[in-house]
N, C-alpha and C positions, 0 to 999 in steps of 0.2 A: 272278223275280218284276220284273216292270217298271216296274208299278204304284208310284208312291210311297205310303209310308203313314205318318203321322202320329199320337202320342199326346202328347194335350193335358194337362196336368198342373196345374188350375188350383186356387184357394181361396186364402182368405183370407190375410194376413198372419200370420205362428206357427202356419200348421196344417202342415206340414212339406215344402211344393212340392221344394225342393231338394235335402232328404235323401232324399226317399223315390224323385227324379227318379234322383238319384246310385246310391242302391242297385240301381234299377230296371237301371241301365247295366250296375250290375256282374254281376247275375244276366244278363246279355242276355251280357256277355261270358265268362261260365265257360261258358254254353251255346255260345257260338260263333253268335252270331246278331251278324251285321253291324247297327252302325248307328252315330248323330250325334246328340249330347246339347246341346240348347245351353240357355243360362239367359236364358229370354227376357226378365225385366225389364233386362238390358246392352245388346239391341240399339236402345234407345232413350235411353241415356244421354248428353245431351248439354247443358250450360248455357252461355248460355239455350238455351229449346226455340226451333226458327227460327219466323219469324213468321210463317208461311203453315203452322205444321203446332204449333198450341200443347200437343198433348195428344203429341207425338212418337210418333202413329203411322207417320206417312209415313216420317220415316226409319227406324224397327224395321223394316219392310217391305223397306225397300230394303238394309238390310245381314242382314235374313233371306235374302232373294232372293239377292246375293251371297254368303254364309255357303252356304245348301242347294249352290250353283251346284257351288263349291267341293266338297263332300261327294257328289254328284250324280255329279262328273265322274271320281269316286272308283269310283264303283257303286257309291254306297250308296242304298239306298231306302226307309230307318225312319230315323224323325228320332222322339226325346223329346227334348219342349219342355215347360219350365215358367215359367209364369206367369200372376199372377193370375186375370186375366179372360180366359186363355183359349180357356176352352171356352164364350163364349157365343157365342152365333151368327152375331151381328155380325163376329167375328175370322174365318169359315169362308173369305171372299173372299180375305183377306190371307194364305193357306194356296195357296189355288187358283193362285193368281197368282203365288206362288213356289216351288209346288214342283209345278203341273200339277193340270189343271183335273181331274183325275181322282184325285187325291187320295184317299184312304183318311183318316177321319180318327174315331180316337178319341178321344174326352172322357172325363177320368177328375175327381170336383170333390170334393178333400180336405176333408173338414169338419170343426172341432171347435168345442166350448163357447168363451164367452166368458172362462169361467176358464183352461181349455188357453191357450187363442190367448196369452191378456195371460201366463201363466205364462213360456213359451215364449219371448216377445218380451223381458220384461225383466231372462231369461238371455242375450241375443243382443245389446238396443240398451245400450250402455255409453253413448254420446254424449245427444245434445241430442235424439237423434230419435224419442224413445219414444214420449213423449204424439202427439204425430201418428201415429204408426203403430198407438197400440192405438184411436184412433180413429177413422181410414182403415179397420182390421181390422175392427172392428164392422160401416161402412157398409159393404165390399164383398162382408161375409157375407151380409148382407141383400140386396143388390144380386144375388151370384148365386145366391142359395138362389131368389128370385123368378123368376130371368129366365134359368137355363141351360135346355137346351134339354132335351126329353123323355129324347132318346136318349141323355144324361150320366149314366155308370156316378157313385153317390156311395158316398162310401167314409168310413165315418169313423174321423179318429186317434185319440181318447181313450183314455189308458189301452194302447194299443199298441204293441207294438214298429214298429221303422221294417222287419223282416224280415217280420213278418206283412202290415205296409201292403203293399209292394212285390208281392208275392206276390199280393195280390187286383189292384193294381192290372195287374200281368205279362198275368193271368188275361184281363181284359179284353179286353188285346192278341189273343191267339190267336198272337203271336209262338214262344211255349216250350211245346213240348210236356211235361206232365207226367214223362215220362221225362228229358227234356233237363237237366230243372231238379235232376232228382233226382241226375242224374250228376254233374251240374258241381257 
């Protein structure tokens, strides 16, 4: 396979993007499917933000481009990428510039109710960010619901196991046949 492919796992804070991304990666490893995984939130983590890049999009793209070049040099053609808003149409250019104009993009939006997201955030946010995370999570859930492209696969995470969610996410990619996954 010469064409690069990226699985974008997006969703509000507390929906389980990182956990599901790592479970997808584990299933791909077991099925011996070559891939790389990137936690997109880390690609733009710099403070203060560059004056010419207040939303950190440019530095995140530069970092993704550099990291992907390293993975591609090793022969990788598949990327699992988790980030809240990665599924939005306006991010498509970032992935085309970083991974190649003909990259195949699979968008998966994980969803959860406010109550589920709050429960999960309360379990992980032990510092001063809880209130900001709760407010931001609700705001991003509305934004993603309204603006995710029509080809985005929406997967509810409420009351489901990580393994079940990851299986559904992975099915959207076509990267693993049923036999490979069962045998792994």
